[in-house]
N, C-alpha and C positions, 0 to 999 in steps of 0.2 A: 504493500500500500504506500509506504513512505517512498520507495524507489520510484513508483509510478508518479507520485506527486512531484518528485525532483525532476523526473524526465520531462513532464509537461511544463514545469516552470522553466527548464532550460530551453525548451522549444519556443516558448513565448518570448523569452529574453532575446533569443537568436533572431526571431521574426522582427522584433522591434528594431534591433540593430540593423538588419537588412533594409527595413523601411527607411531608417534615417539615412543610410547610404544612398538609397534610391533618390530621396529628396535632394541630397547634396549633388548627385550626378546631374540632376535635372535643373540645377541652379536654384533650388528652393531651400527653405529652411524649415526643419521639423519643429523648431522651437522659436518661432518668430518673436522679435523684440517689439511687442505691442506697446505703443505709446512713445518709444524712443526717448526724446529729450524731456518728457514729462507726461504725467497721466492726464487723460482728458475724458470728458463725459461721452459715452458711446451711444446714448439715446436708444439702447436696445438693439443696436446693429450687431450682426455677428462679427467675430474677430477675424475670420478668414472668408475668402470667396474663391470659388473655382477649385479645380483639382490639379491639372498640369498645364501651365505652372500655377501653383497656389499663390494667392495674393493676400497680403496682411493689411488690416485696417491701421492706417498711419495717422488719421485725423478725422474729426467729425465736427458737425456744428448744426445749429437749427436755423432754417430759413424762416424769418419772421416778417409779418406785414403789420403796418400800423392800422388800427381800426379805432376811429374816434380818439379816445384818450389812452388807449392801451395797445400793446403789441400782442398779436396772436401767433401761435406756432403753426406753421404750414406743413413743412416736411423736414426731416433730419437728413443731412447729406453725409455720406460716408465716402472716404477716399481710400482705395485699396491699391497697393503697389506690389509688384513682384519683388523678390529679394534683390535681384539685379538692379532694378530701377531705384529701389530704396538706397542701395549702396552708391549709385551714381549721384544721387542728391546729397548723400552724406559727404562724399568726396568733394563735391562742388561747394559744399557749405551753403547751399541754397537751392532754388528751383525756379523754373520758368514754365509757363504753359506748354511750350514746345517740348521741353524735357518730359513733362508728365502726360504728353498726348499719346503715348504708347506704353504698353506694359501696365496699364491702369484700368481700374473699374470704378465708376462713380455710381453710387446708389442713392435713390431718393425714397425714404421711408415716410409715408404720409402720417401726419399727426391728426388729420381731420379729413372729412369727406370733401371732395371737390369734383366738379364736373370735368369731363374730358376736354371740353372747349377751353375752360379756364387754364387747365394745366398746359395744353399745347400752345395757347396764345402767349402765356408768360414765358415759356421756353423759347418759342420761335421768335417772338419779338426781341428778346434779348440777344438772339443769335443772328438776327437779320443783318446782312452785310450792307455797309454804306456804299460799297462799290457796285453801282448799277450795271456795270459791264460784266460782272462776274456771274454769268447766267448759269454756269455749271454748279456753283455753290448754291444759288437760289433754288435750282431744280432739286438738288439733293436735300436741301433743307425742307422743301415741300414733301419729299419722300419720307423724311424723318417724322414730320408732323402726321402724315397719314398712318404710319406704322404705330405711333404712340396712341392715336385715336382708336385704331382698330384693336390694339392690344387692350386698351382700357375698357372698351365696350360702351354701350349706351349709358350705363350707370356711372361711368367715371371712376374715380378712386374712392375707396373707403378707408377709414382709419386702419393703419397697419399694412396697407398695400405697398408693394415695392416695385419701383422701376429701376432697371439696371442698365447702364451704358458701359460696354466693354470696348476700350479704345486701342487701336493699333493702326493698321493701314485703312481700316474702316471702323464705323460705329456699329456695334452689334447691340440690338435692343432686346431686352427681356422684360416682360410685365408679369408680375405675380409668379415668377419662376419659369415662365414659358417664353421661349424665344419667338419673336415676332418678325425678325428680319434684320437686315444690315444695309448700310449705305457706305460705299467705298469712296471716302473723301478725307484726306489727311488734314486739310484745313478745317473741316467741320469738327474733327477730333480735337484739334487744338483750341478752337473757339469754344467748344462745349466745356472742356475742362477749365478754361480760363474764366468761365462764369463763376467758378467757385474758388480757384486758387490764385487768381491774379490780384495782388495786394491793392491795385489801384481801382478795381471795379468789381471785386468779389461780392456776390449776393449773400455770402455767409462769412463775415469777418472772423467768426469764431474758428472756422476751419483754417483760415490763413494763420491765425495765432498758433494753432496746433503745429503747422508746418514750420513756423518760425522757431518754436520751442524745440522741435526735433532736429532741424537742419542748421539753424543759425546760432541759437543760443546754447545748444547742448554741449559744444566743445569749449565754452568760455569758462 
């Protein structure tokens, strides 16, 4: 009985060690350093996203809107990076929207119910290019709008619903855990992540502060 227990325990330890090795070979980290330069409120967001490569939550913040004399919570934004992308930002002691336009997942976790039209209007208006000649960008932005609307359905978003944007050479969109399509446009990837990480125009300053704590102030 005791020998059987020891044998099973040895097998489990060996399997865990092999899994750690696999994550390392894939450029992932089996024990991600969540929070980096400081702890932050995660608003109920999961600490990791995806499988290969796995991404870690490196910052979060709440998108808020002013309503009369008070601010209301709209959705929590989570920024997830691959280990490789996280290391690039650490090495640079900073970040730019271009750096974070790939190897990145942006999630929106809704804190209240909203219609699909309100959601897409807010996102698309913020992403609308001032360059009237950039027809390709405008066309792809319209595609993104349609995908989000179709993914949300006629009822829009309920509290707890999740929209996920996975960024690389294209924007991959998932709504409530279901993939709804992708748009291949590198500029759109950069502009989308800039909505939340660009210090000059971020819709969620709390997330920018998380990145500053992690990449700029952590080594001081």
